[in-house]
N, C-alpha and C positions, 0 to 999 in steps of 0.2 A: 276461372282458370283451372285446367285439369293437369297440365304438365307441371312437374315439380322439380325445380333446381335443387340439387343435393349438396350438402356440405361434405367436406372430406371425412372419410371413415377409415382410420389408419390403425388397425390392431398391431400389437407388437409381433415381431418375428425375429429370426435368428441372424439374418444377414443385414448388411448396411445399405442404406440409401445414400444419395449424393445431392439431395436438395432439388432434384428435377421435378418432383410432383409439386412442391411449393412454388417453384418458378413457373411451371406450366399453368397451374391454377391461378396464380396471382393472388392467393389468399393465405391465411395463417395455417396452411398445412404444416405438418411436423416434418422438418427437413431430413431428420435421420431415419424416419420410418419409410421403408421402401415400397409399401403397398397401400393403395386406396381401394377398399372393397366397395364397389359402386352398386347401389340399389340391391344390396346383398340380403337375401333371406337364408343364407347359409352361415353356420357357425364354424369357427375354427375347430379342428378335430380335437375332441376331448376337452374343449375350453369354452363351451357355450356359456353365456350368450355372446362372447367376444366374436366380432366379425359381422354381426347383424347391423344393418343400416337403420338409422333414425331419420324420420322426416323432419322438416323444419319445425313442425308443431310439437315435436318430442315423441310422437308415437313411433314404435318400430314399424318399418315397412311390412315385415312379416305379419304383424298383428293387424295392420290395416287391410292387407289382402285377405286374411282369414275372416275379418268382419264383413267384407263386401267383395267376394271374389269376382262376381259378375262385372262390377265397376272396373276393377283392375285388370282382370285376366280375360274377360269375355268368355269364349268357349273353351279356353285352356283349363286344364286341371291344376297346373302349377306354373311357376315362373320358368322353370326349366333351364336357367342359366345362372352363372356367377360371372360378373364382369369386374375386372381390376385395372387400375393403373399400376404399372410396375416400374420401379426405378432401380436398376441394377447398379449399385455403387461398388459392388465387387462381383466376381464371377460366382454364380450360384453353384451348388453341388450337383454332380450328376445324379439324377433321380428318375423315377418312373411312377406313372399313375396306373392303377388297375383299370381294366375294362369292365363293362357292365356284367359280363358273365362272372368274373372273379368277385366283383363287389356284391352281387346278389348272393353268391355262394358263401362268402366269408365275412362280409361287412354289413349285411342286412340292409343293402341299399339297391334300388333299381338303377341307380346311376353310377357309372364309373367316373373317369375324368379325362376324356379327350379334351384338348384345349387348342387354342389358336392365338397367334400374336399378330397385331398390326403395329409395325414399328413407327413411332412418332418422331423420334430423333435418335441418332447414333453417332458415336465418335468415329473418326476415321479408323478403318481396320477392325470395326466391331464384328463380332462373330457369335454364333450359337453352336452348340453341339447337338446333333440329331442322329440317333441310331448308331449302331455299330457298322463299321466298314467291312467286316468279315463275320462269318458265323463264329459264335462264341459258345463253348460247351458249358453245361451247367456247373461242372467242376471248376472250370476256369473262373466263371463269374463268382461262385462261392468263395474261391480263394482270394479274389480281389477284394471282396467285401469283408471277409473275415480278417484279412491282413491290412485292410484299409490302404490298398495299393492304388492310390489316385493316378499315379503315372501310368500304370498298366491299363486302367480303365480308359483314360483319356486318349492314350495312344491308339486304342482300338475304335474310338468314336470318330464320326465325321465332323470336322470343324468347318462350318459354313459361314461365309461372309454375309453380312446383312447391312441394309441401309434404310434410311427413312423412306416410308412408302411401301416397304415389303409387307406382304401378308402371308403367314406361314401356318400351316396346320401341323399339330403335333399329336398323332393318334395315341390313344391309351396303349400302354405297354412299351412305348418307344423310350429308351434311355435318352435323356436330354439335359442340357444346362444352358442357361443364358449367360453370355459373357458380360463383363462390366462395360459401363458407358452407354447404356441403352435405356431409353424411356419407351414403353410400349403400352398398348391397350390389349388386355388379355380377355378372351371369352372362353368359358369352359363349362362343362357340366357342373351342376350345383353341389359339389362335394369338396372336401378338403383332404383327400386321400393322396398321400405321397409316400413312396418307399425310397428312402435315401440310400443310394449306393455309396456315396461319400457322406460321412457325418463327423468323424473324429476331428478333422482339421477345422470344422466349423463349430467346435465346442459342444457338440451334442453327444449324448450317450448312445443313441441308436436311432433307427428310423424305419421300423418294420410294422407300424400301425398296431402294435400289440399282438401281432400274429406269430412272431419269431421269424427269423430270416429264412429258415428252411421252407416255410410255406410262402412267405411274402415274395421271395424271388421267383416263384412260379408265374407271377404276372408279367415278368420281363420278356420282351421280344428280343431273343438272342440271335435272330437271323440277320444276314447282311443286308444293308441298305445301299444299293448302288447309286451312282449319280443319276441314272435315269429314274429310278424309283423316287429319289429325293426331289427331283424336279416336279413330280406330280403333287408335291405338298405346297407349292408356291403359287401365289396369285398376286394381283395388284389392287384393283378397285374392289374386288371381292375375293373371298376365300375360294380355293378349288372346290369342285363339285363333291369331292369326298366328304366335305364338312356338312353337306346339306342335311344328312340324317340326324345331325346333332344341333346345329345352330347356323346362323348367318351373321356375317359382319360385312356390311356394305357401305362404301364411301359415297356420301352425298355432297353436292355442292349447291350454291344458291340457285333457286328455281326448281329444285327437286320436289316431287310429291312423295310424301311418306304415307304409305297405305295404313289403314287402321290396324292396330294390334299392339299388345303389350310389348314394350321394348325399352332399351337404354340408349341414350344418345350422348356421345362425347364430342364436344366441339374441339377440333384439332387445330384450326387456324381461322383467322379473320373474325369478323363480327357481322351480325345481321339480325334476323328475327325468325320466329317460328309462329305461324299463324294457322288457325283453324276456326271451326264454328264457335268454339268456346275459349279459344286461346289467342293471345297476341302478346308475345313476350320477347324482349331483346335477348340475344345470345352472343357469347363471345368466346374466344379461345380459352380453353381450360375448364369450361363449365361441363358438368355432368348432370344429366336430367333423366328422370324416369317418366315414361309415357304410358298412361293407363289406356286400356282398351276404350274407355269412355271418351277419350279425346277425339276419336274418329280420325279421318284423314287430316294430315297437316302439310303445310308447305314451308320449306326452308328458303328464306329470302336473303339476298345481299351477297357481299363478297366474303363468303364463309364456306368452310369445309367441315363435315362432320362424319362420324362413323356411327351407323345405327346397328345395334346388336340385339338379336332376338333368338329365341329357341326355335327349333324346327317345328313346323306346323303339326 
């Protein structure tokens, strides 16, 4: 067998979960921890090695890949993604992730943090915030952050309804927040860079990545996102084409052929099997699996639905 089912990997964070990861996985996941970092080779910002995924044999996935990159990654130079299950037990703070240009210049990283969400379940009237609805000056943004004026920030942000099945791209630089009552699969560039526009009401001292807010706020997209622009960020069975330069998140059902390549698979409903030249394993809702390049092509069988997540070629 080459495909590896993964246990939950739930590092501590500052906001609350509501038990949805434990319910989804059907295993002893920690109900109050809102994130499961799946097949993670990325550490939490400033808190390494927290966040790194362990394989069932106890090895860190990052160490296994370093020891045999050809087996795991094939022609790729790195994994290129971080995947999470995210259970919003409360509204997350409005925050922003830097793009690659900013991260290279100020955070010594070739990756920024464009991300995308595939909604697994959502309460009625669930929502996210995406971008500002009007142009915001740098002085106004600085005033909101320095005064921790959450009401002012949120009044200027687009509140967007979401439902199970939605696929949404959140480009780096876009102010955003996930509302409560949502379980989603998140794919992102492999960093943990967040600039928190709100922090005080979440019990945090700041959120500027050690850069100071004067510099950190330079990564914020302060331009207006109209309804037409926002519609370009939404998809269904796959993410909009704007995501293709970063990653893919494609919904597969029983009978689908999964082409060869390093990836992460999240089973979102039903049960079935995953078969290939070296693999034949049962799969069910809530399982998370890492697929090495060495697995070759695989077929998903049965009454089952899964999301396959991979970095851009």
